[in-house]
DRENSE-329430 format. One line per field, with one value per residue (C-alpha): y, x, z; residue in one letter. Coordinates in steps of 0.05 Angstrom, whole numbers, m for minus. Layout:
! residues N
c2 (Y; ...)
c1 (X; ...)
c3 (Z; ...)
residu (A; ...)
//
This chain:
! residues 377
c2 (209; 258; 244; 211; 209; 138; 76; 77; 47; m18; m58; m35; m69; m56; m17; m69; m54; m81; m106; m49; m11; 21; m46; m86; m29; m26; m102; m96; m40; m81; m136; m92; m24; m8; m29; 24; 19; 41; 58; 28; 67; 124; 155; 230; 241; 201; 248; 310; 285; 261; 327; 333; 260; 254; 220; 157; 154; 187; 185; 139; 128; 164; 95; 77; 122; 116; 114; 129; 153; 124; 160; 148; 192; 226; 295; 346; 391; 335; 307; 375; 382; 313; 322; 389; 359; 300; 349; 359; 284; 283; 225; 212; 205; 214; 161; 161; 93; 80; 5; m21; m63; m72; m58; m10; 30; 22; 9; 51; 95; 108; 113; 62; 25; 61; 124; 93; 105; 183; 199; 273; 273; 233; 286; 341; 303; 292; 366; 381; 330; 361; 431; 413; 373; 380; 305; 271; 242; 176; 135; 62; 30; m35; m48; m38; m42; m92; m86; m25; m69; m58; m33; 31; 47; 37; 83; 136; 135; 141; 193; 238; 234; 251; 306; 339; 332; 329; 253; 216; 152; 97; 32; m18; m80; m122; m149; m115; m103; m135; m93; m144; m167; m215; m205; m167; m235; m262; m197; m215; m283; m290; m233; m260; m225; m186; m167; m151; m91; m65; m71; m41; 20; 28; 25; 76; 124; 131; 195; 163; 114; 48; 0; m70; m105; m170; m242; m231; m273; m281; m239; m280; m258; m187; m190; m222; m163; m112; m148; m143; m69; m51; 12; m18; m79; m79; m142; m150; m214; m251; m194; m198; m271; m292; m229; m264; m301; m244; m179; m215; m218; m151; m113; m162; m192; m131; m72; m107; m90; m135; m183; m153; m224; m205; m263; m266; m266; m196; m173; m192; m161; m94; m103; m115; m46; m15; m56; m42; 31; 38; m8; 32; 97; 110; 86; 10; 13; m15; m78; m140; m175; m112; m105; m180; m189; m181; m226; m285; m298; m290; m365; m386; m461; m467; m517; m493; m447; m486; m489; m417; m393; m437; m408; m338; m351; m366; m311; m258; m269; m248; m220; m146; m131; m155; m177; m225; m247; m267; m301; m346; m361; m362; m426; m461; m437; m477; m436; m456; m424; m359; m352; m370; m314; m316; m378; m381; m348; m390; m397; m361; m387; m386; m378; m321; m271; m321; m290; m223; m181; m221; m213; m138; m102; m56; 16; 63; 116; 174; 177; 250; 271; 227; 260; 329; 310; 280; 343; 386; 341)
c1 (193; 233; 305; 345; 287; 267; 292; 276; 210; 242; 187; 114; 50; m8; m69; m123; m195; m216; m145; m90; m125; m90; m89; m55; m4; 14; 29; 65; 110; 125; 153; 186; 219; 231; 173; 130; 57; m5; m74; m135; m165; m207; m259; m249; m322; m314; m257; m297; m363; m326; m285; m307; m289; m222; m180; m223; m204; m135; m98; m38; 17; 85; 116; 80; 122; 137; 63; 24; m49; m89; m151; m202; m253; m276; m296; m238; m266; m274; m206; m175; m213; m195; m122; m122; m157; m108; m47; m39; m34; 34; 28; 92; 60; m10; m32; m93; m128; m133; m133; m191; m238; m294; m362; m375; m314; m303; m378; m427; m372; m342; m271; m216; m193; m245; m204; m152; m202; m196; m122; m137; m180; m126; m73; m119; m134; m60; m45; m101; m72; m3; m26; m59; m1; 72; 82; 100; 44; 36; m15; m31; m62; m71; m38; m105; m181; m225; m206; m164; m105; m52; 18; 10; m55; m19; 35; m13; m40; 29; 50; m13; m15; 60; 56; m4; 17; 78; 68; 133; 116; 69; 52; 35; m9; 14; m54; m109; m177; m241; m301; m351; m378; m325; m305; m244; m212; m225; m189; m129; m124; m161; m126; m55; 5; 45; 111; 139; 94; 121; 193; 177; 151; 218; 252; 206; 200; 269; 252; 195; 196; 158; 137; 115; 56; 17; 33; 97; 91; 159; 220; 261; 212; 217; 292; 287; 243; 292; 351; 315; 311; 246; 251; 206; 160; 93; 62; m9; m46; 18; 41; m29; m40; 29; 59; 111; 146; 142; 150; 197; 251; 241; 289; 346; 337; 316; 346; 408; 392; 418; 366; 327; 317; 247; 198; 126; 116; 152; 109; 47; 69; 78; 13; m24; m6; m30; m95; m118; m102; m151; m208; m273; m240; m302; m361; m364; m308; m257; m278; m235; m250; m230; m162; m144; m164; m96; m64; m104; m53; 8; 15; 1; 14; 48; 32; m25; m53; m120; m130; m112; m165; m217; m201; m206; m274; m298; m258; m289; m354; m335; m264; m262; m185; m131; m94; m148; m157; m84; m84; m140; m118; m43; m37; m56; 11; 73; 127; 181; 137; 124; 198; 231; 258; 234; 254; 284; 239; 201; 235; 209; 190; 252; 214; 170; 206; 230; 231; 204; 257; 251; 175; 176; 135; 169; 184; 127; 112; 71; 17; m2; 70; 80; 17; 47; 115; 82; 42; 106; 136)
c3 (464; 510; 491; 545; 596; 583; 549; 474; 454; 427; 463; 479; 503; 456; 476; 491; 508; 577; 586; 590; 647; 707; 744; 688; 675; 749; 747; 681; 709; 770; 724; 672; 684; 611; 569; 539; 564; 527; 555; 533; 476; 504; 460; 453; 469; 535; 557; 539; 571; 634; 643; 715; 729; 690; 742; 735; 662; 655; 722; 731; 780; 762; 764; 698; 656; 598; 580; 517; 515; 459; 437; 384; 349; 285; 310; 306; 360; 410; 393; 406; 473; 493; 484; 517; 579; 580; 575; 652; 663; 628; 579; 542; 475; 444; 397; 349; 338; 264; 268; 313; 271; 326; 296; 355; 334; 259; 245; 286; 312; 242; 271; 287; 224; 180; 186; 140; 85; 98; 106; 97; 160; 196; 179; 202; 267; 279; 268; 319; 369; 362; 370; 437; 470; 484; 475; 411; 369; 332; 294; 300; 240; 199; 130; 97; 103; 65; m11; 2; 16; m35; m14; m53; m17; 51; 27; 4; 76; 109; 59; 65; 141; 151; 101; 130; 201; 247; 255; 249; 287; 259; 293; 240; 255; 196; 180; 142; 178; 153; 168; 142; 208; 233; 305; 331; 352; 283; 256; 298; 262; 194; 153; 137; 166; 115; 150; 81; 79; 145; 124; 57; 93; 130; 60; 29; 87; 116; 153; 194; 252; 251; 304; 281; 313; 303; 311; 353; 418; 450; 467; 416; 361; 386; 380; 310; 286; 316; 283; 216; 227; 261; 302; 355; 367; 400; 433; 450; 476; 494; 541; 575; 576; 598; 630; 676; 618; 568; 609; 656; 600; 567; 611; 605; 533; 499; 538; 565; 637; 691; 720; 780; 807; 828; 845; 837; 913; 913; 856; 893; 957; 922; 880; 946; 971; 907; 903; 973; 963; 904; 922; 923; 899; 857; 900; 888; 836; 829; 866; 883; 817; 778; 813; 813; 739; 708; 762; 737; 683; 730; 738; 667; 657; 727; 779; 822; 768; 766; 840; 848; 797; 831; 897; 867; 841; 910; 943; 898; 933; 1002; 1009; 1023; 1014; 969; 1030; 1051; 979; 977; 1045; 1019; 949; 944; 985; 920; 890; 913; 948; 897; 842; 884; 901; 838; 790; 720; 682; 612; 560; 511; 446; 384; 316; 275; 209; 231; 186; 133; 63; 90; 54; m10; m11; m5; m58; m107; m81; m71; m124; m101; m153; m141; m147; m208; m241; m228; m258; m319; m327; m327; m379)
residu (M; V; A; G; R; Y; S; P; P; W; F; S; V; A; P; M; M; D; C; T; D; N; H; Y; R; T; L; A; R; L; I; S; K; H; A; W; L; Y; S; E; M; L; A; A; E; T; I; V; Y; Q; K; D; N; L; D; R; F; L; A; F; S; P; D; Q; H; P; I; V; L; Q; I; G; G; N; N; L; N; N; I; A; K; A; V; E; L; A; K; P; Y; G; Y; D; E; I; N; L; N; C; G; C; P; S; P; K; V; A; G; H; G; C; F; G; A; R; L; M; L; D; P; K; F; V; G; E; A; M; S; V; I; A; A; N; T; N; A; P; V; S; V; K; C; R; I; G; V; D; D; H; D; S; Y; N; E; L; C; D; F; I; Y; K; V; S; S; L; S; P; T; K; H; F; I; I; H; S; R; K; A; L; L; N; G; I; S; P; A; E; N; R; N; I; P; P; L; K; Y; E; Y; F; Y; A; L; M; R; D; F; P; D; L; R; F; T; I; N; G; G; I; N; T; V; D; E; V; N; A; A; L; R; L; G; A; H; G; V; M; M; G; R; A; A; Y; Q; N; P; W; R; T; L; G; H; V; D; T; A; I; Y; G; A; P; S; S; G; I; T; R; R; Q; V; L; E; Q; Y; Q; V; Y; G; D; S; V; L; G; T; Y; G; N; K; P; N; I; R; D; V; V; K; P; L; L; H; L; F; Y; T; D; P; G; N; G; P; W; K; R; K; A; D; F; A; F; Q; H; C; K; T; I; K; S; F; F; E; E; T; L; V; A; I; P; D; Y; I; L; D; A; P; V; A; E; P; P; S; G; R; E; D; L; F; A; N; T; L; R; L; M; P; P; P; Y; E; D; R; E; Q; K; S; M; D; D; A; V; I)
//
């Protein structure tokens, strides 16, 4: 992070494939001015092979700062080239994906969560990334992979990566990854959350910075994690599936900023200008459906949400502009919904972090260092 340039990364929106694209990030920034935004994971190979078409993958509006580029890969040369190619775009941090459990990534691709089994390579990769960018670097990982899920193994990973590279920031998804064929969605729910591992890392690595991720769905829960000592909190699906009632409270409830009083009608008026300016930038892409996709969650659980989505399905077939799309579909949303500022945030689960500190594992002992000490004795 560039000191003093942006608000601290107390809250960030997780990188999500097919979700946190340029369109979603534009919407998110209209709602929250302080949240840190992440790109979708981009494979290093994609960036390298698309070097003559980089704007399509890497360009973003200056309004989206602060923004982090997440890359994935297992080839040091391609990682180095990708980061160098991304440098002119001015991302505020470069993050390496060591947590994705998708079979396409961790299986056939042999990166993502699988990289946690090779901390030496991750340390080398992070050194390569840091050498090719002026931005800070970070790692996003799980608390373990398959049977490699002890707290000491997690600490070995953190210790080796931070010792072999300039990495000082780790985003910890507080579930392990199962690479035995279950789906990415199941990997977000089946492995149990172990927040005690996250807070133990903060105890055992006081010189590093840790952001907690996984199972945190409301601003109340974000603040609970921060009160317990987390340096930052990353929210995923809840920020995508209910952006108005999550992102709409980030600036006030987390950063202490005065309420902007913005309404969804005003958000959509600004988004319309953006949407119509980008339609068809790359031939037939993006199309109306691409640009409107993140808006389909904007009225989550509100009166008119069902009719609005049905009208949208029909309008996708013939509308040529975002302006005409809105004229045809927004009649389904009552004016009092469109013109209301964000309502009170949903309450969080009071027991989410119950007993977390009591359940923390014993302090980490670096086994390699201990072996050297024993040998000296």
